[in-house]
gemmi code that builds the backbone of each chain (N, CA, C; Angstrom):
import gemmi

chains = {
    "A": [
        ("MET", (-4.796, 13.155, 1.559), (-4.229, 14.736, 1.629), (-3.914, 14.498, -0.332)),
        ("SER", (-3.811, 15.748, -0.780), (-3.943, 15.716, -2.540), (-2.646, 17.248, -2.547)),
        ("GLY", (-2.605, 17.431, -4.116), (-1.436, 18.549, -4.094), (-0.348, 18.807, -3.514)),
        ("SER", (0.054, 19.709, -3.400), (1.746, 19.459, -3.143), (1.621, 19.658, -1.641)),
        ("LEU", (3.140, 19.364, -1.426), (3.823, 19.150, -0.049), (4.003, 21.084, 0.388)),
        ("SER", (3.607, 21.312, 1.429), (3.880, 22.509, 1.805), (5.640, 22.962, 1.699)),
        ("THR", (5.857, 24.392, 1.772), (6.829, 25.163, 1.392), (7.621, 24.610, 2.651)),
        ("PRO", (8.742, 24.069, 2.756), (9.782, 24.272, 3.386), (10.494, 25.661, 4.061)),
        ("ARG", (10.725, 25.470, 5.924), (10.984, 26.616, 5.996), (12.733, 26.510, 7.068)),
        ("ILE", (13.523, 27.502, 6.341), (14.828, 27.261, 6.582), (15.730, 28.130, 7.370)),
        ("ARG", (16.495, 27.833, 8.150), (17.120, 28.683, 8.813), (18.783, 28.582, 8.509)),
        ("ILE", (19.543, 29.539, 8.051), (20.807, 29.298, 7.685), (21.365, 30.721, 7.235)),
        ("PRO", (22.200, 31.412, 7.855), (23.222, 32.375, 7.363), (23.356, 32.879, 5.843)),
        ("ARG", (23.244, 33.637, 5.416), (23.353, 34.315, 3.906), (24.798, 34.499, 3.862)),
        ("GLN", (25.501, 34.074, 5.055), (27.040, 34.422, 4.844), (27.796, 34.079, 5.880)),
        ("VAL", (29.029, 33.415, 5.498), (29.831, 32.708, 6.893), (31.622, 33.074, 6.355)),
        ("ARG", (31.892, 33.156, 7.590), (33.676, 32.864, 6.964), (33.816, 31.222, 6.161)),
        ("ALA", (34.870, 31.504, 5.631), (35.805, 30.170, 5.181), (35.538, 29.214, 6.008)),
        ("GLY", (35.288, 28.168, 6.343), (35.849, 27.469, 7.395), (35.314, 27.425, 8.687)),
        ("GLU", (34.288, 28.256, 8.992), (33.516, 28.564, 10.163), (32.740, 27.456, 10.152)),
        ("VAL", (31.827, 26.699, 11.259), (31.225, 25.683, 11.469), (29.964, 26.833, 11.845)),
        ("PHE", (28.782, 26.300, 10.906), (27.208, 27.122, 11.411), (26.327, 25.961, 11.426)),
        ("GLU", (25.144, 26.832, 11.998), (23.946, 25.822, 11.771), (23.015, 26.320, 10.960)),
        ("ILE", (21.858, 24.821, 10.733), (21.216, 24.649, 9.863), (19.967, 24.588, 10.550)),
        ("ARG", (18.844, 25.050, 10.396), (17.467, 24.665, 11.250), (16.557, 24.593, 9.633)),
        ("THR", (15.936, 23.178, 9.677), (14.677, 23.214, 8.667), (13.397, 22.471, 9.325)),
        ("LEU", (12.356, 23.256, 8.748), (11.026, 22.876, 9.126), (10.210, 22.297, 7.795)),
        ("ILE", (9.295, 21.762, 8.112), (8.477, 21.609, 7.196), (7.282, 21.085, 7.932)),
        ("GLU", (5.654, 22.050, 6.863), (4.484, 21.326, 8.104), (4.145, 20.085, 7.267)),
        ("HIS", (4.048, 18.587, 8.093), (3.331, 17.953, 7.211), (3.204, 16.878, 8.699)),
        ("PRO", (1.730, 16.252, 8.550), (1.394, 15.395, 9.385), (2.107, 14.084, 9.820)),
        ("MET", (2.711, 13.807, 9.471), (3.533, 12.258, 8.912), (2.535, 11.441, 10.081)),
        ("GLU", (1.346, 11.485, 9.217), (0.520, 10.361, 9.391), (0.727, 8.902, 9.410)),
        ("THR", (1.120, 7.696, 10.824), (1.663, 6.700, 10.220), (0.695, 5.602, 9.642)),
        ("GLY", (-1.077, 6.135, 9.808), (-1.713, 5.000, 9.277), (-2.384, 4.587, 10.446)),
        ("LEU", (-1.172, 4.650, 11.659), (-2.143, 3.303, 12.654), (-2.602, 4.092, 13.797)),
        ("ARG", (-3.099, 5.435, 13.634), (-3.798, 6.070, 14.314), (-5.393, 6.353, 14.173)),
        ("GLN", (-5.990, 6.477, 14.984), (-7.773, 6.045, 15.113), (-8.117, 7.760, 14.709)),
        ("ASP", (-9.406, 8.337, 14.216), (-9.908, 8.923, 14.362), (-11.503, 8.553, 14.958)),
        ("GLY", (-12.044, 8.488, 15.915), (-13.568, 8.104, 16.276), (-12.976, 6.566, 15.786)),
        ("SER", (-13.884, 5.999, 14.743), (-13.813, 4.649, 14.313), (-12.952, 4.506, 12.593)),
        ("ARG", (-12.452, 5.437, 12.550), (-11.837, 5.966, 11.509), (-10.468, 5.564, 11.419)),
        ("THR", (-9.391, 5.096, 10.483), (-8.418, 4.651, 10.586), (-7.851, 6.050, 9.761)),
        ("VAL", (-7.056, 7.007, 10.269), (-6.442, 7.964, 9.575), (-5.522, 7.059, 8.783)),
        ("PRO", (-5.486, 7.424, 6.890), (-4.570, 7.071, 6.277), (-3.319, 7.422, 6.147)),
        ("ARG", (-2.163, 6.436, 6.225), (-0.939, 6.816, 6.131), (-0.495, 7.694, 5.106)),
        ("ASP", (0.275, 8.737, 5.480), (0.982, 9.760, 4.184), (2.169, 10.348, 5.523)),
        ("LEU", (3.365, 9.884, 4.410), (4.744, 10.223, 5.477), (5.922, 10.649, 4.364)),
        ("LEU", (6.135, 11.396, 5.292), (7.413, 11.863, 4.557), (9.012, 10.881, 4.633)),
        ("ASN", (9.362, 10.337, 3.537), (10.009, 9.980, 4.099), (11.887, 10.482, 3.641)),
        ("ARG", (11.954, 10.844, 3.322), (13.422, 10.979, 3.171), (13.701, 12.670, 3.254)),
        ("LEU", (14.877, 13.149, 3.587), (15.350, 14.261, 3.101), (16.492, 14.237, 2.830)),
        ("VAL", (17.229, 14.639, 1.739), (18.212, 15.132, 1.312), (18.980, 16.349, 0.803)),
        ("VAL", (19.522, 16.730, 1.651), (20.762, 17.910, 1.810), (21.832, 18.219, 0.635)),
        ("ARG", (21.668, 18.767, -0.425), (22.681, 18.775, -1.097), (23.559, 19.861, -0.901)),
        ("VAL", (25.077, 20.247, -1.289), (25.656, 21.603, -1.195), (26.858, 21.119, -2.378)),
        ("ASN", (26.348, 22.184, -3.381), (27.001, 22.219, -5.250), (26.633, 21.078, -5.557)),
        ("GLY", (25.388, 20.249, -5.515), (25.384, 19.259, -6.340), (25.455, 17.856, -5.317)),
        ("GLU", (26.484, 18.130, -4.164), (26.715, 16.966, -3.635), (26.058, 16.536, -2.560)),
        ("VAL", (25.254, 15.235, -2.330), (25.160, 15.134, -1.172), (25.832, 14.923, 0.056)),
        ("ALA", (25.035, 15.863, 1.290), (26.129, 15.882, 2.108), (25.290, 15.206, 3.384)),
        ("LEU", (23.927, 15.061, 3.452), (23.430, 14.489, 4.425), (21.804, 13.743, 3.993)),
        ("GLN", (21.431, 12.502, 3.987), (20.463, 12.192, 3.820), (19.833, 11.464, 5.380)),
        ("ALA", (18.362, 12.135, 5.064), (17.600, 11.103, 6.257), (16.776, 10.373, 5.780)),
        ("GLU", (16.496, 9.196, 6.440), (15.135, 8.057, 5.856), (13.922, 8.686, 7.268)),
        ("LEU", (13.369, 9.016, 6.961), (12.238, 8.903, 8.091), (11.286, 8.194, 8.231)),
        ("ARG", (10.990, 7.777, 9.202), (10.243, 6.521, 10.067), (8.743, 7.159, 10.933)),
        ("ASN", (7.693, 6.308, 11.386), (6.971, 6.543, 12.152), (7.216, 7.630, 13.010)),
        ("GLY", (8.380, 6.808, 13.550), (8.634, 7.932, 15.183), (9.328, 9.262, 14.830)),
        ("THR", (9.496, 9.567, 13.683), (9.513, 11.001, 13.291), (8.310, 11.710, 13.910)),
        ("SER", (8.772, 13.076, 14.426), (7.139, 13.558, 14.809), (6.509, 14.268, 13.590)),
        ("PRO", (5.251, 14.939, 13.453), (4.920, 15.686, 12.163), (5.362, 17.231, 12.418)),
        ("ASN", (5.662, 17.800, 11.402), (5.925, 19.226, 11.573), (7.349, 18.347, 10.988)),
        ("PRO", (8.189, 17.658, 10.620), (9.788, 17.293, 11.080), (10.894, 18.681, 11.277)),
        ("PHE", (11.502, 18.413, 11.871), (12.489, 19.607, 12.312), (14.188, 18.787, 12.063)),
        ("HIS", (14.595, 19.654, 11.510), (15.961, 19.157, 11.826), (17.265, 20.171, 12.181)),
        ("VAL", (18.110, 19.826, 12.642), (19.061, 20.545, 13.142), (20.647, 20.037, 12.742)),
        ("PHE", (21.399, 20.415, 11.578), (22.878, 19.454, 11.554), (23.872, 20.914, 11.375)),
        ("PHE", (24.982, 20.974, 11.095), (26.193, 21.840, 10.816), (26.544, 21.493, 9.275)),
        ("LEU", (27.085, 22.873, 8.885), (28.133, 22.934, 7.945), (29.379, 23.526, 8.061)),
        ("ARG", (30.192, 22.930, 6.998), (31.277, 24.395, 6.908), (31.499, 24.270, 5.557)),
        ("LEU", (31.577, 25.542, 5.202), (32.043, 26.286, 3.747), (33.646, 26.700, 3.237)),
        ("GLU", (33.781, 26.540, 2.075), (35.094, 27.080, 1.827), (34.982, 28.307, 0.603)),
        ("ARG", (33.542, 27.837, 0.381), (33.592, 28.652, -1.034), (32.112, 29.112, -1.229)),
        ("ASN", (31.777, 29.946, -1.880), (30.299, 30.819, -1.948), (29.481, 29.243, -2.377)),
        ("SER", (28.381, 29.009, -1.784), (27.810, 27.351, -2.130), (26.327, 27.991, -1.874)),
        ("GLU", (25.697, 26.561, -3.087), (24.343, 26.572, -3.077), (23.750, 25.107, -2.300)),
        ("ILE", (23.165, 24.897, -1.025), (22.694, 23.992, -0.894), (21.198, 24.090, -1.169)),
        ("GLU", (20.477, 22.616, -1.238), (19.529, 22.359, -1.868), (18.728, 21.435, -0.895)),
        ("PHE", (17.948, 21.410, -0.462), (16.704, 20.613, 0.870), (15.460, 19.953, -0.037)),
        ("ALA", (15.595, 18.629, 0.088), (14.467, 18.260, -0.899), (13.966, 17.432, 0.085)),
        ("TRP", (12.644, 17.361, 0.452), (11.636, 16.288, 1.033), (10.780, 15.542, 0.536)),
        ("THR", (10.652, 14.218, 0.138), (10.410, 13.573, -0.270), (9.166, 12.761, 0.820)),
        ("ASP", (7.673, 12.235, -0.393), (6.953, 11.496, 0.490), (6.495, 10.326, -0.148)),
        ("GLU", (5.591, 9.217, 0.353), (5.953, 8.044, 0.088), (5.297, 8.258, -1.225)),
        ("ARG", (4.332, 8.506, -1.465), (3.837, 8.734, -2.989), (4.855, 9.662, -3.912)),
        ("GLY", (6.326, 9.779, -3.795), (7.260, 10.369, -4.626), (7.212, 12.164, -4.483)),
        ("ARG", (6.181, 12.799, -3.933), (5.775, 14.208, -3.774), (7.412, 14.694, -3.364)),
        ("VAL", (7.560, 16.147, -4.050), (9.004, 16.475, -3.709), (8.733, 17.955, -3.110)),
        ("ALA", (9.272, 18.290, -2.334), (9.395, 19.590, -1.572), (10.922, 20.074, -1.660)),
        ("ARG", (10.729, 20.881, -2.594), (12.291, 21.454, -2.752), (12.481, 22.834, -2.607)),
        ("THR", (13.883, 23.630, -1.868), (14.108, 24.810, -1.643), (15.809, 24.736, -1.547)),
        ("THR", (15.724, 25.952, -2.027), (17.386, 25.866, -1.688), (17.603, 27.364, -1.574)),
        ("ALA", (19.206, 27.698, -0.955), (19.565, 28.490, -0.183), (21.236, 28.607, -0.779)),
        ("ARG", (21.492, 29.830, -1.170), (22.915, 30.254, -1.113), (23.562, 31.190, -0.094)),
        ("VAL", (25.000, 30.391, -0.083), (25.357, 30.995, 1.386), (27.118, 31.648, 0.794)),
        ("THR", (26.898, 32.671, 0.525), (28.126, 34.033, 0.488), (29.262, 33.502, 1.446)),
        ("VAL", (30.758, 32.754, 0.931), (31.568, 32.889, 1.752), (32.274, 34.086, 1.827)),
        ("ALA", (32.393, 34.680, 3.174), (33.746, 36.211, 2.869), (34.736, 35.986, 3.128)),
    ],
    "B": [
        ("MET", (-11.245, -15.412, 15.115), (-11.606, -14.639, 14.829), (-10.408, -13.640, 15.263)),
        ("GLY", (-10.097, -12.292, 14.535), (-8.710, -11.504, 14.776), (-7.722, -11.955, 15.396)),
        ("PRO", (-6.815, -11.994, 15.975), (-5.426, -12.052, 16.092), (-5.226, -13.242, 17.669)),
        ("THR", (-6.470, -13.141, 18.258), (-6.507, -13.763, 19.793), (-5.585, -15.444, 19.622)),
        ("PRO", (-6.280, -16.081, 18.657), (-5.276, -17.351, 18.781), (-4.246, -17.041, 18.891)),
        ("SER", (-3.588, -16.292, 17.980), (-1.899, -16.234, 17.956), (-1.478, -15.819, 18.708)),
        ("LEU", (-2.070, -15.272, 19.521), (-1.601, -14.105, 20.737), (-1.689, -15.465, 21.872)),
        ("THR", (-2.443, -16.352, 21.919), (-2.607, -17.394, 22.486), (-1.277, -18.695, 22.453)),
        ("ARG", (-1.400, -18.571, 21.147), (-0.100, -19.141, 20.587), (1.199, -18.900, 21.323)),
        ("ARG", (1.388, -17.704, 21.078), (2.405, -17.082, 21.539), (2.626, -16.963, 22.751)),
        ("GLY", (1.662, -16.941, 23.688), (1.747, -16.899, 24.926), (2.383, -18.316, 25.537)),
        ("ALA", (1.733, -19.550, 24.764), (2.284, -20.713, 25.140), (3.516, -20.910, 24.544)),
        ("LEU", (3.963, -20.640, 23.417), (5.582, -20.844, 23.191), (6.402, -20.199, 23.887)),
        ("GLY", (5.955, -19.187, 24.022), (6.791, -17.904, 25.313), (7.063, -19.183, 26.859)),
        ("ALA", (5.486, -19.498, 27.048), (5.920, -20.087, 28.247), (6.860, -21.434, 28.440)),
        ("ALA", (6.806, -22.334, 26.966), (7.537, -22.929, 27.099), (9.145, -22.665, 26.918)),
        ("LEU", (9.170, -21.736, 26.175), (10.572, -21.441, 26.365), (10.929, -20.954, 27.169)),
        ("GLY", (10.309, -20.549, 28.174), (10.992, -19.792, 29.741), (10.738, -18.220, 29.593)),
        ("LEU", (10.039, -18.158, 29.077), (10.000, -16.398, 28.346), (8.716, -15.735, 28.856)),
        ("ALA", (8.246, -16.393, 29.619), (6.915, -16.297, 29.873), (6.661, -14.857, 31.223)),
        ("VAL", (7.804, -14.397, 31.784), (7.500, -13.206, 32.316), (7.914, -12.216, 30.931)),
        ("LEU", (7.817, -12.143, 30.121), (7.549, -11.600, 29.182), (6.388, -11.336, 28.953)),
        ("PRO", (4.941, -9.913, 28.961), (4.281, -10.135, 28.153), (4.439, -10.240, 26.779)),
        ("TRP", (3.288, -10.992, 25.634), (3.584, -11.408, 24.398), (3.983, -9.926, 24.099)),
        ("SER", (3.283, -9.043, 24.356), (3.515, -7.217, 23.442), (5.103, -6.810, 23.620)),
        ("ALA", (5.587, -7.149, 25.237), (6.985, -6.875, 24.857), (7.862, -7.989, 24.395)),
        ("LEU", (7.095, -8.861, 24.210), (8.218, -10.227, 23.456), (7.824, -9.673, 21.989)),
        ("ALA", (6.892, -9.432, 21.422), (6.832, -8.597, 19.905), (7.662, -7.492, 19.825)),
        ("GLN", (7.549, -6.004, 20.788), (8.353, -5.527, 20.609), (9.634, -6.030, 20.419)),
        ("GLU", (10.293, -6.878, 21.263), (11.383, -6.574, 21.182), (11.884, -7.353, 20.039)),
        ("GLU", (11.320, -8.317, 19.734), (11.620, -9.112, 18.020), (11.300, -7.756, 16.451)),
        ("ALA", (10.484, -6.750, 17.391), (10.645, -6.181, 16.081), (11.962, -4.833, 16.083)),
        ("LEU", (11.963, -4.673, 17.192), (13.221, -4.198, 17.905), (14.492, -4.205, 17.023)),
        ("ALA", (14.878, -5.777, 17.310), (15.734, -6.446, 16.996), (15.962, -6.763, 15.591)),
        ("ALA", (14.837, -6.451, 15.072), (14.743, -6.769, 13.115), (15.191, -6.013, 12.571)),
        ("ALA", (14.484, -4.608, 13.568), (14.804, -3.183, 12.959), (16.443, -2.979, 12.902)),
        ("ILE", (16.780, -2.821, 14.126), (18.309, -3.041, 14.296), (18.813, -3.983, 13.498)),
        ("ARG", (19.024, -5.440, 13.213), (19.510, -5.926, 12.475), (19.300, -5.350, 10.777)),
        ("GLU", (18.352, -4.859, 10.535), (18.114, -4.691, 9.246), (19.072, -3.132, 8.341)),
        ("GLN", (19.338, -2.195, 9.938), (20.101, -1.509, 9.270), (21.813, -1.707, 9.856)),
        ("VAL", (21.650, -2.375, 10.706), (23.608, -2.852, 11.019), (24.066, -4.175, 11.070)),
        ("GLY", (22.696, -5.047, 10.772), (23.481, -6.450, 10.328), (23.550, -7.231, 11.836)),
        ("ASP", (24.599, -7.762, 11.997), (24.937, -8.352, 13.484), (26.326, -7.589, 13.939)),
        ("ALA", (26.563, -7.033, 13.528), (27.556, -5.920, 14.356), (27.212, -5.848, 15.874)),
        ("VAL", (28.242, -5.737, 16.743), (28.357, -6.103, 18.015), (28.852, -4.497, 18.194)),
        ("PRO", (27.741, -3.744, 18.705), (27.847, -2.112, 18.990), (28.942, -1.958, 20.106)),
        ("GLU", (30.064, -0.943, 20.334), (30.360, -0.829, 21.683), (29.852, 0.575, 22.412)),
        ("GLU", (29.574, 0.520, 23.388), (29.246, 1.459, 24.257), (29.972, 2.902, 24.073)),
        ("GLY", (29.648, 3.707, 24.039), (29.793, 5.193, 24.403), (30.481, 6.145, 23.398)),
        ("GLY", (30.575, 7.037, 23.486), (30.957, 8.014, 22.038), (29.979, 8.737, 21.674)),
        ("ILE", (29.023, 8.523, 22.054), (28.102, 9.099, 21.432), (27.512, 10.097, 23.320)),
        ("ALA", (26.753, 11.278, 22.148), (25.810, 12.132, 23.843), (25.039, 12.327, 22.986)),
        ("LEU", (23.860, 11.811, 24.287), (22.411, 12.527, 23.904), (21.889, 13.205, 24.458)),
        ("ARG", (21.120, 14.098, 23.872), (20.666, 15.184, 25.155), (19.224, 14.988, 24.810)),
        ("VAL", (18.154, 14.443, 25.626), (16.738, 14.160, 25.503), (16.458, 14.593, 27.161)),
        ("PRO", (14.942, 15.382, 27.228), (14.432, 15.722, 28.100), (14.134, 13.999, 29.341)),
        ("ALA", (14.512, 14.340, 30.619), (14.313, 13.756, 31.631), (12.498, 12.948, 31.643)),
        ("VAL", (12.455, 13.966, 31.490), (10.480, 13.644, 31.061), (10.371, 14.610, 30.014)),
        ("ALA", (9.281, 14.039, 29.028), (8.213, 14.769, 27.939), (7.206, 15.121, 28.144)),
        ("GLU", (6.997, 15.864, 28.532), (5.569, 16.323, 28.469), (4.937, 16.022, 27.358)),
        ("ASN", (4.895, 16.279, 26.142), (3.954, 16.078, 25.094), (4.849, 14.659, 24.440)),
        ("GLY", (4.824, 13.385, 23.851), (4.948, 12.505, 23.762), (5.114, 12.612, 22.005)),
        ("GLY", (4.211, 13.540, 21.354), (4.595, 14.263, 20.423), (5.484, 14.518, 19.775)),
        ("GLN", (6.118, 15.533, 20.486), (7.420, 16.272, 20.069), (8.238, 16.516, 21.036)),
        ("VAL", (9.139, 15.314, 21.020), (10.306, 14.972, 22.160), (11.696, 15.691, 21.603)),
        ("PRO", (11.951, 16.687, 21.642), (13.088, 17.041, 22.046), (14.476, 15.865, 21.359)),
        ("LEU", (15.032, 15.326, 20.365), (16.509, 14.755, 20.618), (17.468, 15.376, 19.854)),
        ("GLY", (18.892, 15.371, 20.572), (19.935, 15.913, 19.974), (21.276, 14.804, 20.090)),
        ("ILE", (21.518, 14.367, 19.242), (22.607, 12.787, 19.037), (23.889, 13.959, 18.689)),
        ("VAL", (25.052, 14.007, 19.011), (26.490, 13.816, 18.587), (27.353, 12.860, 19.102)),
        ("VAL", (27.912, 12.536, 17.845), (29.014, 11.780, 17.672), (30.333, 11.732, 17.720)),
        ("GLU", (31.556, 11.567, 18.578), (32.226, 11.815, 18.302), (33.089, 11.347, 17.222)),
        ("SER", (33.709, 12.062, 16.759), (33.868, 12.018, 15.127), (35.158, 12.916, 14.546)),
        ("PRO", (36.329, 12.854, 14.098), (36.786, 14.257, 13.081), (36.162, 14.469, 11.885)),
        ("GLN", (35.198, 13.266, 11.890), (34.404, 13.855, 10.640), (35.738, 14.727, 9.162)),
        ("THR", (36.493, 13.165, 8.800), (37.166, 13.504, 7.433), (37.388, 12.499, 6.425)),
        ("GLN", (37.416, 12.559, 5.613), (37.341, 11.571, 4.397), (37.717, 10.025, 5.105)),
        ("ALA", (38.593, 9.732, 5.645), (38.867, 8.429, 6.534), (38.426, 8.206, 7.295)),
        ("GLN", (38.378, 8.913, 8.171), (37.093, 8.628, 9.722), (36.180, 9.451, 9.715)),
        ("HIS", (34.940, 8.740, 9.578), (33.746, 9.713, 10.047), (32.171, 8.544, 10.206)),
        ("VAL", (31.214, 9.737, 10.524), (30.163, 8.822, 10.812), (29.214, 8.292, 9.738)),
        ("ALA", (29.297, 7.255, 9.267), (28.659, 7.180, 7.848), (26.900, 7.177, 8.385)),
        ("ALA", (26.595, 6.964, 9.150), (25.349, 6.760, 9.711), (24.849, 6.499, 11.203)),
        ("ILE", (23.515, 7.522, 11.235), (22.580, 7.322, 12.965), (21.590, 6.860, 12.652)),
        ("HIS", (21.287, 5.501, 13.499), (19.989, 5.177, 13.374), (19.086, 5.305, 14.681)),
        ("VAL", (18.194, 5.608, 14.605), (17.130, 5.587, 16.338), (16.004, 4.547, 16.281)),
        ("PHE", (15.846, 4.383, 17.456), (15.108, 3.464, 17.375), (14.354, 3.831, 18.956)),
        ("ALA", (13.015, 3.735, 18.768), (12.198, 3.972, 19.773), (11.347, 2.694, 20.661)),
        ("THR", (12.074, 1.959, 21.425), (11.549, 0.632, 22.195), (10.308, -0.153, 22.382)),
        ("ARG", (9.336, 1.476, 22.122), (8.170, 0.377, 23.181), (7.202, 1.735, 22.184)),
        ("ASN", (7.626, 1.666, 21.472), (6.522, 2.585, 20.153), (5.638, 1.432, 19.759)),
        ("PRO", (4.410, 1.799, 18.637), (4.294, 0.256, 17.899), (5.047, 0.193, 17.109)),
        ("THR", (5.076, 0.364, 16.146), (6.836, 0.215, 15.442), (7.975, 0.768, 16.072)),
        ("PRO", (9.357, 0.743, 15.828), (10.056, 0.835, 16.372), (11.294, 2.200, 15.481)),
        ("GLY", (11.163, 1.885, 14.809), (11.617, 2.849, 13.528), (11.579, 4.255, 13.802)),
        ("VAL", (12.297, 5.493, 13.826), (12.581, 6.539, 14.154), (12.943, 7.012, 13.251)),
        ("ALA", (14.264, 6.884, 12.674), (14.777, 7.720, 11.700), (16.247, 7.173, 11.552)),
        ("SER", (16.875, 7.248, 10.206), (17.962, 6.674, 9.877), (18.744, 8.126, 9.247)),
        ("PHE", (19.984, 8.599, 9.387), (20.406, 9.819, 8.871), (21.900, 9.015, 8.490)),
        ("ARG", (22.077, 9.339, 7.248), (23.066, 9.155, 6.592), (23.969, 10.454, 6.184)),
        ("LEU", (25.581, 10.281, 6.977), (26.342, 11.399, 7.023), (27.498, 11.306, 6.132)),
        ("THR", (27.854, 12.250, 5.512), (29.324, 12.564, 5.079), (30.344, 13.174, 5.487)),
        ("PRO", (31.491, 13.383, 5.271), (32.473, 14.036, 5.473), (32.127, 15.654, 5.346)),
        ("LEU", (31.041, 15.937, 4.666), (31.202, 17.555, 3.940), (30.154, 17.826, 5.365)),
        ("LEU", (29.901, 17.362, 6.517), (29.397, 17.605, 7.538), (30.839, 17.772, 8.675)),
        ("PRO", (30.688, 19.218, 9.146), (31.997, 18.910, 9.877), (31.841, 18.466, 11.460)),
        ("ARG", (30.634, 18.429, 11.969), (30.004, 17.788, 13.372), (28.959, 16.879, 13.106)),
        ("ALA", (29.474, 15.410, 13.896), (28.379, 14.630, 13.400), (27.388, 14.703, 14.543)),
        ("GLU", (26.733, 15.369, 14.063), (25.467, 15.967, 15.027), (24.026, 16.429, 14.492)),
        ("VAL", (22.952, 15.956, 14.677), (21.711, 15.884, 14.466), (21.005, 16.153, 15.504)),
        ("GLN", (20.251, 17.226, 15.354), (19.124, 17.138, 16.155), (17.716, 17.654, 15.722)),
        ("THR", (16.455, 16.871, 16.061), (15.215, 16.277, 15.580), (14.110, 16.083, 16.932)),
        ("ARG", (13.177, 16.376, 16.735), (12.163, 15.599, 17.263), (11.140, 14.545, 16.996)),
        ("ILE", (11.129, 13.607, 18.072), (10.569, 12.421, 17.990), (9.516, 12.079, 18.856)),
        ("ARG", (8.393, 11.307, 17.964), (7.268, 10.706, 18.520), (7.551, 9.453, 19.509)),
        ("LEU", (7.239, 9.598, 20.839), (7.399, 8.553, 21.717), (5.386, 8.292, 22.592)),
        ("ALA", (5.691, 6.772, 22.601), (3.882, 6.657, 22.210), (3.650, 6.619, 24.025)),
        ("GLU", (4.523, 6.000, 25.102), (4.783, 5.677, 26.063), (6.278, 5.740, 26.829)),
        ("ASP", (6.508, 5.823, 28.257), (7.939, 5.576, 29.009), (8.623, 4.520, 28.189)),
        ("GLN", (9.786, 4.585, 27.971), (10.785, 3.753, 26.687), (11.822, 4.209, 26.700)),
        ("ARG", (12.745, 3.642, 26.307), (14.605, 4.140, 26.233), (14.693, 4.092, 24.790)),
        ("VAL", (15.074, 4.923, 23.835), (15.735, 4.981, 22.871), (17.088, 4.645, 22.352)),
        ("VAL", (17.037, 3.680, 21.550), (18.508, 3.145, 21.251), (18.510, 3.892, 19.897)),
        ("VAL", (20.372, 4.785, 20.216), (20.931, 5.101, 18.922), (22.143, 4.108, 18.817)),
        ("LEU", (22.218, 4.037, 17.559), (23.517, 3.363, 16.811), (23.949, 4.353, 15.704)),
        ("ALA", (25.594, 4.565, 15.912), (26.284, 5.457, 15.022), (27.177, 4.030, 14.625)),
        ("GLN", (26.985, 4.103, 13.373), (27.842, 3.343, 12.160), (29.225, 4.183, 11.665)),
        ("MET", (30.211, 3.874, 12.279), (31.452, 4.712, 11.374), (31.703, 4.393, 10.484)),
        ("SER", (32.781, 4.540, 9.954), (33.086, 4.460, 8.355), (34.466, 3.723, 8.351)),
        ("ASP", (34.475, 3.177, 9.607), (35.165, 1.702, 9.630), (34.239, 0.675, 9.814)),
        ("GLY", (33.476, 0.821, 10.113), (32.556, -0.184, 9.562), (32.228, -0.702, 11.464)),
        ("SER", (32.676, 0.072, 12.459), (32.729, -0.348, 13.741), (31.261, 0.573, 13.777)),
        ("VAL", (30.734, 0.182, 15.152), (29.034, 0.526, 15.383), (29.123, 0.632, 17.014)),
        ("ARG", (29.003, 1.971, 17.187), (28.713, 2.437, 18.656), (27.206, 2.376, 19.029)),
        ("ARG", (26.762, 2.832, 20.503), (25.219, 2.698, 20.823), (25.204, 3.701, 22.051)),
        ("ALA", (24.204, 4.050, 22.162), (24.169, 4.911, 23.309), (22.248, 5.105, 23.725)),
        ("VAL", (22.135, 4.834, 24.765), (20.462, 4.699, 25.324), (20.128, 5.892, 26.392)),
        ("ALA", (18.977, 6.259, 25.817), (18.540, 7.263, 27.179), (16.983, 6.705, 27.092)),
        ("GLU", (16.918, 7.179, 28.841), (15.652, 6.702, 29.110), (14.855, 7.879, 29.272)),
        ("ILE", (13.726, 7.481, 28.592), (12.814, 9.084, 29.012), (11.194, 8.510, 29.282)),
        ("ARG", (11.155, 9.239, 30.626), (9.127, 9.111, 30.644), (8.725, 10.072, 29.994)),
        ("VAL", (7.422, 9.708, 29.431), (6.407, 10.356, 28.729), (5.454, 10.970, 29.858)),
        ("ALA", (4.696, 11.829, 29.630), (3.252, 12.496, 30.301), (2.476, 12.049, 29.546)),
        ("THR", (1.956, 12.484, 28.288), (1.426, 12.494, 27.480), (1.809, 11.357, 25.980)),
        ("GLY", (1.318, 10.349, 25.933), (1.804, 9.846, 24.914), (1.734, 10.319, 23.497)),
        ("GLY", (2.182, 10.109, 22.038), (2.270, 10.292, 20.744), (2.276, 10.014, 20.015)),
        ("CYS", (1.545, 8.725, 19.946), (1.477, 8.024, 18.909), (0.181, 8.050, 18.267)),
        ("LEU", (-0.612, 7.165, 19.096), (-1.802, 6.983, 18.685), (-3.219, 8.101, 18.879)),
        ("SER", (-2.555, 9.335, 19.852), (-3.519, 10.184, 19.984), (-3.616, 11.304, 19.266)),
    ],
}
model = gemmi.Model(1)
for chain_id, residues in chains.items():
    chain = gemmi.Chain(chain_id)
    for i, (resn, *xyz) in enumerate(residues, 1):
        res = gemmi.Residue()
        res.name, res.seqid = resn, gemmi.SeqId(i, " ")
        for name, pos in zip(("N", "CA", "C"), xyz):
            atom = gemmi.Atom()
            atom.name, atom.element = name, gemmi.Element(name[0])
            atom.pos, atom.b_iso = gemmi.Position(*pos), 0.0
            res.add_atom(atom)
        chain.add_residue(res)
    model.add_chain(chain)
structure = gemmi.Structure()
structure.add_model(model)
structure.setup_entities()
């Protein structure tokens, strides 16, 4: 694999009420090859996303360390609560240091 | 050539230690699991309970097994879940993921999808901010293995 990581997909509300608990769903297309799989006689080379970091207004809220047992196209759901308009940043990193990043703005009514 | 001699030695060692009931591969998996757990939580002794796992009893596709984890926690600065670790007991390697949580998360809840090679137990450990560790285990049957295919 070469080039950049694929564009992540995020499902997050654009607007929430202050103090409301809301759900965020994230998905990024990636084969998550462990280096253990055989394709015929050939071993498919390892190619793994190993980190997802979620920041709220620059502060780390959740960090995931992904290992072999995480499925291809890593999918994560978690919950947040905001008191003011916020910028949420999502960054996936692979073992070669490539980063896929996206941000979402959430308005607090 | 290959690993055969060491397997034989391991078998002999296992037999000598009275562990012959476990085939060598199961023994190696137990060792790998114990090492992976020690790497995350040291020698902390986990308490059972306080974690709800949402998993299917039977996973049709071992490559995409939904896993939901909810840890009972007020998620305050003083008292929150610091980390959730997921281990697959009978995959080629036991590590699935670790999640580092903060009080910015109002619920200690994470959902993801995991790979399971065969029928097995999934072990989830939650490290609390006070240093205590909780444990929950789910038994999952796998119709089609999801690691090597």
